[in-house]
C-alpha beads as a LAMMPS data file, in Angstrom:
LAMMPS data file: protein, C-alpha beads

116 atoms
115 bonds

1 atom types
1 bond types

-500.0 500.0 xlo xhi
-500.0 500.0 ylo yhi
-500.0 500.0 zlo zhi

Masses

1 110.0

Atoms # bond

1 1 1 0.000 0.000 0.000
2 1 1 2.918 2.356 0.675
3 1 1 3.876 2.202 -3.017
4 1 1 0.497 3.674 -4.004
5 1 1 1.064 6.827 -1.951
6 1 1 4.785 7.167 -2.646
7 1 1 6.078 10.122 -4.707
8 1 1 2.843 12.156 -4.726
9 1 1 3.704 15.855 -4.728
10 1 1 1.225 18.739 -4.457
11 1 1 1.620 19.331 -8.198
12 1 1 0.903 15.708 -9.118
13 1 1 -2.152 15.788 -6.835
14 1 1 -3.348 19.001 -8.510
15 1 1 -3.050 17.376 -11.940
16 1 1 -4.872 14.307 -10.640
17 1 1 -7.724 16.456 -9.296
18 1 1 -7.988 18.289 -12.634
19 1 1 -8.025 14.937 -14.393
20 1 1 -10.848 13.646 -12.203
21 1 1 -12.836 16.873 -12.629
22 1 1 -12.417 16.554 -16.377
23 1 1 -13.579 12.949 -16.327
24 1 1 -16.632 13.649 -14.167
25 1 1 -17.506 16.844 -16.014
26 1 1 -17.316 15.405 -19.508
27 1 1 -18.945 12.066 -18.704
28 1 1 -21.822 13.786 -16.930
29 1 1 -22.745 15.323 -20.270
30 1 1 -21.877 12.181 -22.240
31 1 1 -24.281 10.107 -20.122
32 1 1 -26.907 12.836 -20.437
33 1 1 -26.578 12.669 -24.230
34 1 1 -27.031 8.878 -24.180
35 1 1 -30.010 9.017 -21.795
36 1 1 -31.676 11.686 -23.936
37 1 1 -30.856 9.650 -27.071
38 1 1 -29.251 12.718 -28.567
39 1 1 -27.387 12.503 -31.854
40 1 1 -23.979 13.076 -30.247
41 1 1 -22.165 14.172 -33.406
42 1 1 -25.099 16.186 -34.729
43 1 1 -25.217 17.834 -31.327
44 1 1 -21.698 19.165 -31.868
45 1 1 -22.989 21.641 -34.419
46 1 1 -26.330 22.377 -32.754
47 1 1 -25.204 22.553 -29.084
48 1 1 -26.357 20.360 -26.207
49 1 1 -24.664 17.787 -23.970
50 1 1 -21.927 16.934 -26.482
51 1 1 -20.873 20.574 -26.680
52 1 1 -20.907 20.804 -22.888
53 1 1 -18.762 17.676 -22.675
54 1 1 -16.209 19.094 -25.082
55 1 1 -16.277 22.424 -23.257
56 1 1 -15.484 20.767 -19.917
57 1 1 -12.839 18.614 -21.611
58 1 1 -11.074 21.639 -23.095
59 1 1 -11.419 23.654 -19.894
60 1 1 -9.665 20.937 -17.869
61 1 1 -6.902 20.643 -20.484
62 1 1 -6.425 24.416 -20.431
63 1 1 -6.363 24.478 -16.619
64 1 1 -3.792 21.667 -16.402
65 1 1 -1.749 23.255 -19.196
66 1 1 -1.817 26.610 -17.421
67 1 1 -0.504 25.032 -14.216
68 1 1 2.221 23.353 -16.286
69 1 1 3.150 26.656 -17.934
70 1 1 3.482 28.425 -14.583
71 1 1 5.418 25.641 -12.843
72 1 1 7.668 24.743 -15.791
73 1 1 8.260 28.397 -16.603
74 1 1 9.449 29.023 -13.048
75 1 1 11.580 25.859 -13.050
76 1 1 13.349 26.867 -16.246
77 1 1 13.636 30.541 -15.357
78 1 1 11.456 31.677 -18.258
79 1 1 10.588 35.324 -17.716
80 1 1 6.917 36.286 -17.748
81 1 1 5.584 32.730 -18.166
82 1 1 2.329 33.901 -16.558
83 1 1 1.758 36.013 -19.669
84 1 1 1.000 32.861 -21.700
85 1 1 -1.922 32.128 -19.365
86 1 1 -3.214 35.695 -19.588
87 1 1 -2.847 35.723 -23.372
88 1 1 -4.825 32.489 -23.651
89 1 1 -7.881 34.346 -22.359
90 1 1 -7.398 37.005 -25.036
91 1 1 -6.507 34.702 -27.928
92 1 1 -6.787 30.931 -27.458
93 1 1 -5.032 28.264 -25.452
94 1 1 -4.542 26.437 -28.735
95 1 1 -2.225 29.309 -29.606
96 1 1 -0.465 30.103 -26.331
97 1 1 0.286 26.537 -25.206
98 1 1 2.203 25.519 -28.343
99 1 1 3.925 28.919 -28.248
100 1 1 5.021 28.239 -24.672
101 1 1 6.242 24.777 -25.668
102 1 1 8.287 26.311 -28.484
103 1 1 9.895 28.843 -26.130
104 1 1 10.471 26.067 -23.579
105 1 1 12.236 23.966 -26.181
106 1 1 14.425 26.918 -27.124
107 1 1 15.414 27.369 -23.477
108 1 1 16.177 23.660 -23.071
109 1 1 18.251 23.641 -26.260
110 1 1 20.174 26.716 -25.145
111 1 1 20.924 25.072 -21.790
112 1 1 22.067 21.846 -23.447
113 1 1 24.400 23.711 -25.794
114 1 1 25.830 25.790 -22.943
115 1 1 26.592 22.602 -20.989
116 1 1 28.161 20.814 -23.981

Bonds

1 1 1 2
2 1 2 3
3 1 3 4
4 1 4 5
5 1 5 6
6 1 6 7
7 1 7 8
8 1 8 9
9 1 9 10
10 1 10 11
11 1 11 12
12 1 12 13
13 1 13 14
14 1 14 15
15 1 15 16
16 1 16 17
17 1 17 18
18 1 18 19
19 1 19 20
20 1 20 21
21 1 21 22
22 1 22 23
23 1 23 24
24 1 24 25
25 1 25 26
26 1 26 27
27 1 27 28
28 1 28 29
29 1 29 30
30 1 30 31
31 1 31 32
32 1 32 33
33 1 33 34
34 1 34 35
35 1 35 36
36 1 36 37
37 1 37 38
38 1 38 39
39 1 39 40
40 1 40 41
41 1 41 42
42 1 42 43
43 1 43 44
44 1 44 45
45 1 45 46
46 1 46 47
47 1 47 48
48 1 48 49
49 1 49 50
50 1 50 51
51 1 51 52
52 1 52 53
53 1 53 54
54 1 54 55
55 1 55 56
56 1 56 57
57 1 57 58
58 1 58 59
59 1 59 60
60 1 60 61
61 1 61 62
62 1 62 63
63 1 63 64
64 1 64 65
65 1 65 66
66 1 66 67
67 1 67 68
68 1 68 69
69 1 69 70
70 1 70 71
71 1 71 72
72 1 72 73
73 1 73 74
74 1 74 75
75 1 75 76
76 1 76 77
77 1 77 78
78 1 78 79
79 1 79 80
80 1 80 81
81 1 81 82
82 1 82 83
83 1 83 84
84 1 84 85
85 1 85 86
86 1 86 87
87 1 87 88
88 1 88 89
89 1 89 90
90 1 90 91
91 1 91 92
92 1 92 93
93 1 93 94
94 1 94 95
95 1 95 96
96 1 96 97
97 1 97 98
98 1 98 99
99 1 99 100
100 1 100 101
101 1 101 102
102 1 102 103
103 1 103 104
104 1 104 105
105 1 105 106
106 1 106 107
107 1 107 108
108 1 108 109
109 1 109 110
110 1 110 111
111 1 111 112
112 1 112 113
113 1 113 114
114 1 114 115
115 1 115 116
């Protein structure tokens, strides 16, 4: 039993909680769509439980990604990493997260070259 609780940090617990919220949130609407015998894929273009499921899904991904941006940005010494999170509200997380990953990769490459 000790192995199950070993190595859990506050960050890993936070990601786990976000994961569980995402699962419960999306499947609540998925089950609702099945119970209401809704055309799940047709619902995607006309709103309803499927759209709510996807909305919760994307919200949990954005929340977990935002935590990752803040923690990883601090770990790597990236200046103004919080700005990616703020910009995602003004543009889209689909834009800011890959942008952060690109800047992260640049930083990691620079570190590797400096140590070589």
